[in-house]
Structures are given as C-alpha cells and as structure tokens.
N, C-alpha and C positions, 0 to 999 in steps of 0.2 A: 504493499499500499503506500509505502514511503518512495517508492519509485514513480508512481503515477504523480504525486505532488509534485516531484523534482521535475518531471517532464512537462506539467502544466507551468511550471515557473519558467522553464527555458523557452517554451512557446510563447509565453506573453512578453518575456524580455525580448525576443526576437520581434515579436509584433509590434512592441512599442518603440524599438530601435527602427524598425521598417517605416512606422507611422511618422516619427520624427524626422526622417530622411526625405519622406515624400513631402512634407510641410515645408522642409528646407529647400528643396527643390523647387516647389511651386513659388515661394518667396523670391528666389533667385530668378526664376523665369519672369515673374512680373516686373522686378526691378530692370531687367534688360528691355522691356517693352516701354517702360516709360522715358519721356524724353529727358536729355540731359539737361541740367540746370541752366546751361550757357545757351542752349536753344529755347529755352521757355523765356529767358530774361531778355533774348533778341526778338520776342515776338511783338513788343511794343517799342514804339519810338515817338517822343514827345518833341514836337516842334513848337517854338515861340514864333508866332507870325505877327507881333505887336508892331516890329519896326518896319514892315514892309509898305512901301508906298505904291501908288499907282503904276503899273507895267513892271514892276519888280518880278524877277525870276529868281526862285530859291530851289537848290538841290539838297537832297539829303540821302540817307540810306535808310532803308527798312529791310531786315531779313536779308541783306546781302544785295538787295536790288536798288537801283538809283529811283527815287521818286522826286518829281518835281512838283512844286507848288508856285502858282502865278497869282498876283493880285492884279485883277484886268482893270482896266482903265473905266472911269465912270460912265463913259459914254458906250461902254461894250454892251452886246446883247447878252442876256441871261439865257443860258441853256439849262433847263430843269434835270436833264439827265446826266450833266457833267459839271454842273456849278453849284456853289452854295454861298449863302450870305453871312456874314458877320457884321453886325453894327452898320448895316447897309452897304459894306463893301463886297464886291462879288470876287470869289476866289475860284480857282479850278487846280486840280491836281491829277495825277496820274503816275503809273510805273513807267519810267523812261526807257522802255525796251521795245524795239520794233516787233510787231506781231508776224513780220515776215520771215526774218531769219534770226531774230534776237540781238541784232546789232543796237547800238545806243545812239538814236538821233539826236542832232544837234539843233537847240532852240535858236531861231533867228528872229529878235525882236523887230527887226524892220519889216518882216513880211508875216509877223504874228503867226508862225507856225514852226514845226519841226522838220528838218530836213535829214534822211537817214543816207550818210555819204556812201555806204556800200552798194546799194542797189536803186537809189533814188526815190526811195519811199517817201511820201510828205504826209504830215499830220496838221491839222488845225491847231489853233492855241488850246483848244478844249481837248486835244488828243484824239479827234476823230480822224480816221483815215481818208485821204483825199482819192476821189474816184479815179481810176485809170493809173493808180500807182500801185506797186507790188503788195503793200500790205493789205490782208483780208478783213482785217477789224481794227477797231479803235484800241489805244493804249488801255491796259488793265488798269483797274482803280482799286488801290489798297482799302480796305475797311478803316473809316476812321471816325472820330468823335471829337467834336468840338469842346473845349474846356476852356471857357473864356476866350482868351486871345492865344489859346495854345491848341494844337492838334495833337491827338493821340492816334497815331498809325497803329493798326493792328487791332483795335477795338471799334466795333460797330456801334454808330450813334444814330440819333434820330435824323441828322441832316444825311447821313448815307444811305440809310434805309428810304427816305424821301426819294433820294436819286434812283435807288432800284426800281421804285413803283412807278416812277414817271415814265 
C-alpha cells in the first residue's frame, strides 16, 4: 500500500511540473507577440503648430514616415475630405510618400503642390493626386487629434473622423 501512495506522489509531482512549464511557455509566447515598448512609444507624435503662419510648410516624422502639415492661406478653398480648421485657420496634412512607387515628393510653394522627382507624379496642396500622372491615389493621412494648438499624430480625434465621413 505504501507503494501506491509513492506512485501517486510522483504522478502529482510530474503533473505539477508539467503544468508550471506549460504556463511559463504560454507567458513567454504572449510576451513575444506584444509589441516592443519602443514601437508602442513611436505610435504617437505631438507637433506644436502654434507658430505656423499662412502658407507655412512643416515636416515631421510619424512611425518612420514623413508627414507634412501646411497652414493654407486665408483665401484658400476648404476641402472637407483633406482639411481641418483650428481657430478659423485651415490646415492640411498627409503622409508625404508617393502612392505610385513610394518616393518622397517635394513641396513647391510657388505651384501649391507636390512633385515626385522620380516619375513625375503630381499632387495638389491637399495631397490629392493630379489626373494623368502616375500616382493612383491621394497621399495617405495619418490619424490625428487636435489638442489646443498641438496635433497628436497616431490618435484618432473628431476632426479626423469628420474627414473620413466627408
């Protein structure tokens, strides 16, 4: 009878070690699936646009991609799909990567648009592709939220949601 108790103990000990090993394996697998802290922190970029004057072009980086912000002139037309207002001033923004082959178009303030030097792609000041040029679609827009006179790139706010619905 003592032999049966010993076998039960060995079986339970082996089962316990196996369960602990299985839980440890699941925890390790979950940690590998979680994004690295450096990736999570790169998800948001805050930009202060309080110093921008009419016609100013500002470039920043969000998740390793160039993002432009332009304060349009007061007589500029408002495009509900691409523009937003802060205190009556009209702003536009987009990810400054050509939708044709991924080049970085250059902003030309004299023509109020972007020109891709690689294949001649053109975009308007709002980031909309010009008909007859290689880019198949407008610049992508990063999600953003307006926080006073700051833009938080990477967080979806009411202005961004309104653009998507327009």
